[in-house]
C-alpha positions in Angstrom: 5.5 -11.5 20.9 7.6 -9.2 23.1 4.4 -7.2 24.7 1.8 -9.6 26.2 -0.3 -6.8 27.3 -0.8 -5.7 23.8 -2.0 -9.1 22.6 -5.8 -8.4 22.7 -6.1 -5.1 21.0 -3.3 -6.0 18.5 -4.9 -9.1 17.6 -8.2 -7.3 16.8 -6.3 -4.8 14.8 -4.3 -7.6 12.9 -7.8 -9.6 12.2 -9.3 -6.5 10.6 -6.1 -5.4 8.6 -5.9 -9.1 7.2 -9.5 -8.9 6.2 -8.9 -5.6 4.1 -5.5 -7.0 2.7 -7.1 -10.3 1.6 -9.7 -8.4 -0.3 -7.0 -6.3 -1.9 -5.0 -9.2 -2.7 -7.9 -10.7 -4.7 -8.7 -7.2 -6.3 -5.0 -6.6 -7.7 -5.5 -9.9 -9.4 -9.0 -9.7 -10.6 -9.5 -6.3 -11.8 -6.6 -6.3 -14.5 -7.5 -10.0 -15.4 -11.0 -9.1 -15.9 -10.1 -6.2 -18.1 -7.3 -8.3 -19.9 -9.1 -11.5 -20.4 -12.8 -10.9 -20.3 -13.1 -7.3 -21.6 -9.9 -7.9 -23.9 -8.6 -4.3 -23.3 -5.3 -3.0 -24.9 -2.4 -1.9 -22.9 -3.4 2.0 -22.8 -7.1 1.2 -21.8 -5.8 -1.2 -19.1 -3.4 1.6 -17.8 -6.6 3.7 -17.4 -8.5 1.2 -15.6 -5.6 0.6 -13.0 -5.1 4.2 -12.9 -9.0 4.8 -12.0 -8.4 2.9 -8.5 -5.5 5.3 -7.6 -6.8 8.7 -9.1 -9.3 9.3 -6.2 -6.5 9.4 -4.0 -5.3 12.8 -5.6 -8.5 14.5 -4.4 -9.9 12.5 -1.3 -6.9 11.1 0.3 -5.9 14.4 2.4 -9.6 14.8 3.3 -9.4 11.1 4.6 -6.5 12.0 6.7 -8.2 15.0 8.2 -11.4 13.1 8.9 -9.4 10.3 10.8 -7.9 13.1 12.7 -10.9 14.7 13.6 -13.1 11.7 14.4 -12.7 7.9 15.7 -10.2 6.3 13.1 -11.8 2.9 13.9 -15.4 3.8 12.8 -14.0 5.6 9.7 -11.9 2.3 8.8 -15.2 0.3 9.6 -17.5 2.3 7.4 -14.8 2.4 4.5 -15.0 -1.4 4.5 -18.8 -1.4 4.2 -18.4 0.9 1.2 -15.8 -1.5 -0.5 -18.1 -4.5 -0.1 -20.9 -2.6 -1.5 -18.6 -2.0 -4.8 -17.6 -5.7 -5.2 -21.2 -6.8 -4.8 -22.6 -4.5 -7.5 -19.9 -5.6 -9.8 -20.7 -9.6 -9.1 -24.3 -8.9 -9.4 -23.5 -7.0 -13.0 -21.2 -10.1 -14.0 -24.2 -12.6 -13.6 -25.9 -11.0 -16.5 -23.3 -9.6 -19.1 -19.7 -8.7 -19.5 -18.6 -5.2 -18.4 -17.5 -2.5 -20.6 -14.7 -0.3 -20.0 -16.7 2.6 -18.6 -18.4 0.3 -16.3 -14.7 -1.1 -15.1 -13.7 2.8 -14.9 -16.7 3.6 -12.6 -16.0 0.4 -10.5 -12.2 1.3 -10.1 -13.2 4.9 -9.0 -15.5 3.7 -6.4 -13.2 1.6 -5.0 -10.5 4.3 -5.0 -13.1 6.6 -3.2 -13.5 4.2 -0.4 -9.8 3.2 -0.1 -8.7 7.3 0.3 -10.8 7.0 3.7 -9.8 3.4 4.7 -5.8 3.9 4.5 -5.1 6.9 6.7 -7.8 5.5 9.2 -6.3 2.0 9.2 -2.7 3.1 9.6 -3.5 5.6 12.4 -4.8 2.8 14.6 -1.0 1.5 14.8 -0.4 3.9 17.8 -3.6 2.9 19.5 -2.4 -0.8 19.4 1.3 -0.1 20.5 -0.1 1.9 23.6 -1.0 0.1 26.7 -3.1 1.9 29.6 -0.1 2.5 31.6 1.5 4.6 28.9 -1.1 7.2 29.2 -0.5 9.9 26.9 3.4 9.7 26.9 5.8 9.0 24.0 6.2 5.5 22.8 9.3 3.8 22.4 10.9 3.4 18.9 11.2 -0.3 19.3 7.7 -0.7 20.1 6.1 1.2 17.2 8.6 -0.5 14.6 7.5 -3.7 16.1 3.8 -3.1 15.7 4.3 -1.4 12.4 6.1 -4.8 11.2 3.4 -7.0 12.5 0.9 -4.8 10.7 3.1 -5.2 7.6 3.0 -9.1 8.0 -0.9 -8.9 8.4 -0.9 -7.0 5.3 1.2 -9.2 3.0 -0.1 -12.6 4.5 -3.7 -11.4 3.8 -2.5 -10.4 0.3 -1.2 -13.9 -0.3 -4.5 -15.6 0.7 -6.2 -13.4 -1.7 -3.9 -14.0 -4.5 -3.8 -17.8 -4.0 -7.9 -17.5 -4.1 -7.6 -15.3 -7.3 -5.4 -18.0 -8.9 -8.6 -20.1 -9.1 -10.2 -17.5 -11.5 -10.0 -19.7 -14.6 -12.0 -22.5 -12.6 -14.4 -20.5 -10.5 -14.9 -17.2 -12.5 -15.0 -13.6 -11.1 -18.4 -14.0 -9.2 -17.4 -16.1 -6.2 -14.3 -14.4 -6.0 -16.1 -11.1 -5.7 -18.3 -12.4 -3.0 -15.2 -13.6 -0.8 -13.9 -10.1 -1.1 -17.5 -8.8 0.2 -17.2 -11.4 3.3 -13.8 -10.5 4.2 -14.5 -6.9 4.1 -17.6 -7.2 6.3 -15.2 -9.2 9.2 -12.9 -6.7 8.8 -15.6 -3.8 9.3 -16.5 -5.5 12.4 -13.2 -6.1 14.0 -12.4 -2.2 13.2 -15.7 -1.3 15.1 -14.6 -3.3 17.9 -11.9 -1.1 18.3 -14.0 2.0 18.8 -13.5 2.1 22.6 -9.8 1.0 22.7 -8.1 4.5 22.2 -8.7 8.1 23.6 -11.4 10.1 22.4 -10.6 12.4 19.4 -9.9 15.9 20.4 -12.0 18.8 19.1 -10.3 20.3 16.1 -9.2 23.8 16.5 -8.8 24.5 12.8 -11.4 24.5 10.0 -10.9 21.7 7.1 -9.0 23.9 4.6 -6.6 25.1 7.4 -6.4 21.5 9.0 -5.2 20.3 5.6 -2.4 23.0 5.4 -1.2 22.2 8.8 -0.5 18.7 7.6 2.0 20.2 4.8 3.6 22.5 7.3 4.4 19.7 9.6 6.0 17.8 6.5 8.0 20.7 5.6 9.4 21.3 9.3 11.1 17.8 8.8 13.8 17.2 6.0 13.7 13.6 6.8 9.7 13.3 6.2 9.8 15.8 3.2 12.4 13.7 1.5 10.7 10.5 2.4 7.6 12.0 0.8 9.2 12.7 -2.2 11.0 9.3 -2.4 7.7 7.3 -2.3 6.3 9.6 -4.7 8.9 8.6 -7.2 8.4 4.9 -6.0 4.7 5.2 -7.0 5.4 7.0 -10.1 8.1 4.7 -11.4 7.9 1.1 -9.5 4.1 0.8 -8.6 3.2 2.2 -12.1 5.3 -0.4 -13.9 4.1 -3.3 -11.5 0.2 -2.6 -12.1 0.6 -2.4 -15.9 3.9 -4.1 -17.3 3.5 -7.3 -15.1 0.0 -8.4 -16.3 1.2 -7.7 -20.0 4.1 -9.8 -19.6 2.1 -12.4 -18.0 -0.3 -12.5 -20.9 2.7 -12.7 -23.1 3.8 -16.0 -21.6 0.2 -17.3 -22.4 -0.3 -19.3 -19.3 -3.7 -17.6 -18.2 -4.7 -16.1 -15.2 -3.1 -18.6 -12.8 0.3 -17.7 -13.9 -0.3 -14.1 -13.3 -1.8 -14.8 -10.0 1.5 -16.9 -9.1 3.7 -13.9 -10.0 1.7 -11.8 -7.7 2.0 -14.7 -4.9 5.8 -15.0 -5.6 5.8 -11.2 -4.9 3.9 -11.3 -1.7 5.7 -14.5 -0.5 8.8 -12.2 -0.6 7.2 -9.6 1.2 6.2 -12.1 4.0 9.7 -13.4 4.3 11.2 -10.1 4.6 8.7 -9.1 7.0 9.2 -12.1 9.4 13.2 -11.4 9.1 12.3 -7.8 10.4 10.3 -9.3 13.2 13.2 -11.4 14.1 16.2 -8.9 13.8 14.2 -5.5 14.0 14.6 -2.6 11.8 17.8 -1.2 13.1 18.6 2.4 13.9 19.1 3.9 10.7 15.7 3.2 8.8 16.2 6.1 6.3 19.5 4.5 4.9 17.6 1.3 4.6 14.9 3.0 2.5 17.6 4.3 0.2 19.3 0.8 -0.1 15.9 -0.8 -1.0 15.7 2.0 -3.9 19.0 0.5 -5.1 17.8 -3.1 -5.1 14.6 -2.2 -6.9 16.8 -0.3 -9.7 18.7 -3.7 -10.0 15.8 -5.8 -10.1 14.0 -3.6 -12.6 16.9 -4.0 -15.0 17.1 -7.8 -14.6 13.6 -8.3 -15.5 14.0 -5.9 -18.7 16.2 -8.6 -20.0 13.3 -11.0 -20.4 13.7 -13.9 -17.8 12.0 -17.2 -18.4 8.7 -18.0 -16.6 10.3 -19.3 -13.5 13.2 -16.7 -13.5 10.5 -14.0 -13.6 8.8 -15.7 -10.4 12.1 -15.6 -8.6 12.8 -11.8 -9.4 9.2 -11.1 -8.5 9.9 -12.7 -5.0 13.3 -10.7 -4.6 11.2 -7.5 -5.6 8.6 -8.3 -3.1 11.1 -8.7 -0.4 12.6 -5.3 -1.3 9.2 -3.6 -1.4 8.3 -4.9 2.0 11.5 -3.8 3.7 11.1 -0.2 2.2 7.2 0.3 3.2 7.9 -1.1 6.7 11.0 1.4 7.1 8.9 4.3 5.4 5.9 3.9 7.7 7.9 3.7 11.1 9.7 6.7 10.1 6.4 8.5 9.8 4.8 7.0 12.9 7.9 7.9 14.7 8.2 11.4 13.5 4.7 12.7 12.8 3.3 14.6 15.9 0.1 12.9 17.3 -2.4 15.7 16.5 -1.6 15.7 12.9 -0.5 12.0 12.4 -3.2 10.8 10.2 -2.9 14.0 8.0 0.6 13.2 7.5 -0.1 9.6 6.8 -2.5 10.7 4.2 0.1 12.9 2.6 2.7 10.1 2.6 0.2 7.8 0.9 -1.0 10.7 -1.5 2.3 11.0 -2.8 2.7 7.2 -3.1 -0.6 6.2 -4.7 -1.2 9.5 -6.4 2.0 9.3 -8.3 1.1 5.7 -8.9 -1.9 6.6 -10.7 0.2 8.7 -13.2 2.9 6.0 -13.4 0.3 3.3 -14.3 -0.8 5.8 -17.3 2.6 6.3 -18.4 3.4 2.7 -18.5 0.3 2.1 -20.3 1.2 4.7 -22.8 5.0 3.6 -23.1 4.3 -0.1 -23.3 1.6 0.6 -25.9 4.1 2.2 -28.5 7.2 0.2 -27.2 8.1 -3.1 -25.8 7.0 -3.8 -22.1 10.7 -4.7 -21.3 11.8 -1.2 -22.4 9.7 0.2 -20.0 11.3 -1.9 -17.3 14.6 -0.6 -18.5 13.9 2.9 -18.2 12.4 2.6 -14.9 15.7 0.9 -13.6 17.9 3.7 -14.9 15.6 6.5 -13.4 15.6 4.6 -10.1 19.5 4.5 -10.0 19.4 8.4 -10.8 17.0 9.0 -8.0 19.2 6.7 -5.5 22.4 8.7 -6.2 20.4 12.2 -5.7 18.6 11.0 -2.4 22.0 9.5 -1.1 23.8 12.9 -1.2 21.0 14.7 -0.2 21.6 13.2 3.2 18.3 14.0 5.0 17.4 10.1 5.1 20.9 8.9 5.0 21.7 10.7 8.4 18.4 9.9 10.2 18.9 7.7 13.2 16.5 6.5 15.8 17.0 5.1 19.3 14.6 3.8 21.9 12.1 6.4 22.8 13.3 9.0 20.4 14.4 9.8 17.1 17.0 12.2 15.5 15.5 14.1 12.8 17.6 16.0 10.5 15.8 19.5 10.3 15.5 22.0 7.2 
């Protein structure tokens, strides 16, 4: 690593982040597969279950960002992990006695979404705390250091998810209960590591604004920057079209191959393997000085992949395309998060992160519902084809808009196109 002085605090952060990501990797396989294989839900109801995890973000994610700006982000992240662990424990206990109903899965998903709405902005706000040395004081961090830390964070995320999905591939042999308990154990460890970080950063400043005004202040800061505004709109489109399709259409396609939960987990692992390869490549080569243009090119590549999958590949071909999709998604996510970390003012950073994530996951909830409705009345491959076409249109519009295309960064600063 290029920054030896950061090793201790960064290692603590990455261990906590990996624990939450391992639990997420298990969750993204377990929840839809419980719904499809145990409860035998149709496509539309599967869309509701997947959306139930994302819908709380529409209401609570902004409050989570404001909370992380007002209080210690490390403590907020630790408490959120404990809440997630309690949710998984409750479902594991219920499964010992009977198969869950649709209503129970919806309650479970909503509970997970509530905890995640507070975890995500608090956890991502710790990036700057990890990137800063005591010698930095309160000065601005260099672009390369922030980007490097974000890339390590993404590697921890995708690596943890890969391990979780490998464990989830044993669903047919172990059942759901042991896997849910593994999630609980990983989240308790993550809470412990985040709690250790509570003294590794400056004390939060007393807020000058009440909560409603504080929420509006985050939107005002987003509006000031054309680059951040366009990025927020673009990640909203990604959530609506790409994540929604991924959450609903992929398990339906896996089920159509009639290969069981292990094949669906293999598709998820292929996706995450692509993310790990792309993230390691960015660690070695850096993110470049035009991250906005990179985000736009990832949108173009995603459109091509969606159209390719819509032609109905073989089981092995779908695995390869999922790996490529994962590489593109990883590059887009790392570049987008670096832009936010570099351009967002420190006093409202958590709120801008929460707006970024609200746009992504809030629209993903709507996208999951839309994908479920479309797939209920037409073939899932048709849903993929239309998603690819819409992505091409979005790429053309964003490219000619120019805010992200013209964004450039250099060590220690960022050139931000203003409205």
